[in-house]
N, C-alpha and C positions, 0 to 999 in steps of 0.2 A: 566415545561413540560419535560417528560421523553425523553431521547435521545437513540436511538438504532442504532448501526452500525454493519457492518460486516467487517471481515478482510480477505484479500486474500494474501496468502503466497506462494512465489515461492520456491519449494523444491531444485532447483539447488543451490549449495553452502549452503546446509542445516545447516552446522556447524555455519553459520552466520545467515541465515534467521530464523531458529527455535529459536535462542536466541532473535532475533528482535521481534518475535511473543510474547514470554514470557514478554519481556519488554513493548511492546505495550499493552498487556492485563492488566498488572499490572498498567500501567499509566491510562488506560481507567477506571479501577476499582477505582483508586484514584480520578478521575474526575467524578465518579458516572455515567459513560456511560455504558449502557447495550450493551453487545456483543451478537447479535442474532445467529451469525454463523461464523465459521472460515473455510475457504475453502483452501485446498492445491492444487496447480497446479504444473506441471513439472518444469516450468521455468518462467522467467519474460515475455517472449514472449506470453505465454498462459494466463497471467493475465487478459487481456481485455475481453476474452470470459466469464470467471467466474464473472467478474465485471458486465457485461451486464445482466447476469442471475439474479444476486443479486439485481441490480437496479430496476428490474421489481417487486420486492416484496414491497408492500405498507408500511410495518412496518419498512423497512430499511431507515434510514434518511441519511446515508452516508457510505462511504467505505474507509478503510485504505488498501493500497497496500504495500506489503513488499517484497523486493527482493535485490539481490546483483549481479550486472553485472560487472564481473572482467575482466580486460584487458588480452587478450591472444596474440597470435602471428599474428593475422589478425585483420581486422576491424569488425569482427563479433559482438563484444561487442557494438560498436557504432550503428550498424543496429538494434540489439535487443533492446537496451535502448531507442533509438530515436523512434522506431515504437511503443513500449509499452507506452511510455509517450504520444505520439500524440494520440493514440487511447483512452487512459484513459481520456485525456482531452475532446476528442470528445464525449465520453459517458457521462461524467459529464454534458456537455452542452446539450446533447440530452435529458437526463432525469431530468435535473435541480436539481441534487443532487450532493453534493461534493464527489469527489473521490481523496483522498490525495495520493500524490506520495511519497512513502517511499522506493523507489528503488535507491540504491546507484550505482554510475557509470554513464556513461562508463568511460573508461580510468583510472580505479582505480585499484591499486594493492591490493592483498588480505589483506595485512597488514593494508592498509588504510580503507578497508571495515570493518575489525574487529574493528578498532579504532572508527568507526562511528556508530556502532550498536545502542548504547544507544540514540544517538542524532537523528538518522533517525527514530527510533521507536517512541520516545516521540513526536518529531516534527510533524510526520504524524498524530498522534492521535489529537494533539492540532490543527493542521490546519483543519482537518475534523470538529472538534467541533466548531471552530471559523466560518467556512463557514456555518455550519448548523444554527448557531445563526443569521448570516447575512441574510440568506434566510428566516428565520422566522420573521424578522422585518417587 
C-alpha cells in the first residue's frame, strides 16, 4: 500500500532545519514514501497549526515535523518546545494519524543541534512510517 506523508519545517534556525528537511526527504525517498507536501512555518511554536491543516487531508497518512529549539538566555526554549510537542501529540491522537516529533531541543546548544541533524531527520521519518504501519494492522 502506498504511503503518503507531509513534512512541516520550522524556518527558525533554518541553517539547521533546512538541512534536516533535505535529509528527511532523501530518507523518505529511500523508503519509498511519497511526500505530498512540505510546509514551512516561522518556528517550532507554529508547527501545530500547519499540522492540523494537513491532518484534515484524507490522502495524508502521517506527518513529520522538523525544528530546532536552541537554548537561549531565558526559559523561552522550554516553553516553545514543550508546547509544540504537547499539541503535536494531541493532534495525532485527535486525528488518529501519526505526527513524528523531529524537533531537537529544548536546552540544546546550537552545536548539539547541528550534530543531530541527520539523526532527527531520519528517525522522524522512520517513526512516522512505523506508526502508519501499526495503524494499518
